[in-house]
Each structure stands twice: as structure tokens, then as C-alpha cells.
C-alpha positions in Angstrom: -5.2 3.9 3.8 -3.4 3.8 0.2 -2.5 0.6 0.7 -6.1 -0.6 1.6 -7.2 0.8 -1.9 -4.7 -0.7 -3.9 -4.7 -4.3 -2.4 -8.9 -4.1 -3.8 -7.8 -2.4 -6.9 -4.3 -4.0 -8.2 -4.7 -3.7 -11.3 -5.3 -0.3 -11.4 -1.8 0.6 -10.1 0.4 1.8 -12.8 3.9 3.1 -12.4 2.6 6.6 -12.4 0.7 5.4 -8.6 4.2 3.2 -7.9 5.7 5.9 -8.0 3.7 8.3 -5.9 3.7 5.5 -3.3 7.3 5.4 -3.6 7.3 8.9 -3.5 5.6 9.3 -0.1 8.0 6.8 1.9 10.8 8.1 4.1 14.0 7.6 3.5 14.6 5.0 5.6 11.8 2.6 4.5 12.5 3.2 1.0 15.7 2.2 1.2 14.6 -0.8 2.9 12.4 -2.0 0.1 15.1 -1.0 -1.7 16.9 -4.5 0.1 13.5 -6.3 -0.3 11.9 -5.9 -3.4 13.2 -9.2 -6.2 14.5 -7.4 -9.3 12.1 -9.6 -11.5 10.6 -12.6 -10.7 9.2 -13.0 -14.6 6.2 -14.8 -13.9 4.3 -14.6 -10.9 2.6 -17.9 -9.5 -1.4 -17.9 -9.1 -1.1 -19.5 -5.3 1.3 -17.2 -3.7 -0.5 -14.7 -5.2 -3.3 -15.3 -3.2 -1.0 -15.9 0.1 0.2 -12.6 -0.1 -3.5 -11.3 -0.4 -4.9 -13.5 2.6 -1.5 -12.6 4.6 -1.8 -8.9 4.2 -5.5 -8.7 4.9 -4.6 -10.0 7.8 -2.2 -6.8 8.7 -3.9 -4.5 7.4 -6.6 -6.0 10.4 -5.3 -5.2 12.9 -3.0 -2.3 10.9 -4.9 -0.1 9.5 -8.0 0.9 11.8 -4.1 2.0 14.2 -3.3 4.7 10.9 -6.5 5.3 10.7 -7.0 6.2 14.1 -3.4 8.4 14.0 -5.0 9.9 11.1 -8.1 11.3 12.9 -5.8 12.1 15.9 -3.5 13.9 13.9 -6.6 15.7 12.0 -8.3 16.8 15.0 -4.8 18.1 17.0 -4.3 20.1 13.7 -7.7 21.1 14.2 -7.3 21.9 18.0 -5.1 23.7 17.0 -6.4 26.3 14.9 -9.6 26.7 16.6 -8.2 26.2 20.5 -9.7 29.5 21.0 -13.5 28.5 20.3 -12.7 25.2 22.8 -11.7 27.3 25.3 -15.2 29.3 24.8 -17.1 26.4 25.0 -15.4 24.7 28.2 -14.4 21.8 26.8 -10.8 20.1 27.2 -10.3 20.7 23.6 -9.0 16.9 23.3 -9.6 14.3 19.8 -12.0 11.2 19.6 -9.3 9.3 19.7 -6.6 8.5 21.9 -2.9 8.8 21.7 -3.0 5.0 22.7 -4.9 3.9 19.4 -2.7 5.4 17.4 1.4 4.1 16.1 2.8 6.5 17.7 3.9 5.1 20.5 5.0 2.1 18.0 8.5 1.2 18.2 9.5 1.8 14.3 11.7 -0.5 13.0 8.3 -2.6 13.5 6.5 -0.4 11.5 8.3 -0.7 8.9 9.1 -3.8 9.0 5.8 -4.2 8.5 5.4 -1.8 6.3 8.0 -3.5 4.2 6.0 -6.5 4.3 2.4 -5.2 3.4 4.4 -2.6 0.2 6.6 -5.9 -0.7 3.2 -8.9 -1.1 1.2 -5.8 -2.9 4.1 -5.4 -5.1 3.9 -8.8 -5.7 0.4 -8.8 -6.6 -0.2 -5.8 -8.6 2.9 -8.0 -10.4 0.2 -10.8 -10.9 -2.5 -8.7 -11.8 -0.8 -7.2 -14.5 0.7 -10.3 -15.8 -3.3 -12.3 -16.1 -4.1 -8.9 -18.5 -1.1 -9.2 -20.4 -2.4 -13.3 -20.6 -5.2 -12.3 -22.0 -4.6 -9.1 -24.1 -2.2 -12.1 -26.0 -5.2 -14.2 -25.9 -7.4 -12.7 -27.1 -5.5 -11.0 -30.1 -6.5 -12.0 -33.8 -3.6 -13.9 -34.2 -2.5 -16.1 -31.0 1.1 -17.2 -32.4 1.7 -13.3 -32.5 2.1 -12.5 -28.9 5.6 -13.5 -28.1 7.2 -14.2 -25.0 8.8 -10.3 -25.8 5.4 -8.4 -26.3 4.4 -10.7 -23.7 7.3 -9.3 -20.4 7.2 -5.4 -22.6 3.7 -5.1 -21.4 4.8 -6.6 -17.3 7.2 -3.7 -17.5 5.1 -1.0 -19.0 
């Protein structure tokens, strides 16, 4: 799942990756994100970023296996449709290794989208926090710290 990778490496999430992820979302989830994402907090708190990370890891502990199973089930189903004749010749029933109950297939769509929205809001906060830390490091490593103005710091946060 993409969110798992982004949570592991939030410092690598740039505007292009965010735009790509956003473009993959269904319109209902994009609409929900627009309502729930804060405009611009300015300064991001380390403790809150840590709390978000813990919450997202707990959610992903149960959600990720189901999402992976969903992808596996879809791949098995696609493979099954492409190779139905071969499966019949082998005498198999064509079922994949994943039961549909182990996927998100029967999940309540609104609740699933709410959880995904929460994941993405938290991921956004963590990524913004990491960008803030990177910008602060860039400023502190400059030759003349006084040259690193608030405007420069804000500009680096919105890239």
C-alpha cells in the first residue's frame, strides 16, 4: 500500500507524490479530504506528529493486511479470468488463496473512507512536520543564520 511507504519515508513526500496520491482517490474521498485537511498550520508540533505516527501505525496494523488481501484477491481474480481454461484442465476450482471475507469487499464504504481520510490527514501532518524540520535544518546549516528569514522558511515549507 502506498500509504505504508509514505509513512515510512515522509521526508521523501513532495508535492508531486501528494498530487499523484490525491489523483488516485475516488471523488468522495477527495471531497472528504478537502473538508478535513487544515489549510496551513504554520508550525507543526513534534509531539503531535509522533501521536499521529502512532495512531497511523495502529490503524495500518489492521487495515494494511486487508488492503493487501484485496489487491491479492483482485489479482487472483484477474489471473483466474485470463487462465480459466488452464485451471479447468488441471481440475482446480479456480479460487485464489485469499477469501473475499479477508478483504475490504464487504466493508462499509463510508466507514472505510473515513478511516482512509484520517490516515491521509495524519500522513499530511507528518509530512509537513518532516518538511518543517528539513527547512529548519537547511536554515541552521546556512553560513549566516540571520539570513534565514521567516519568509524563506515559509517559502521552503510550501514547495
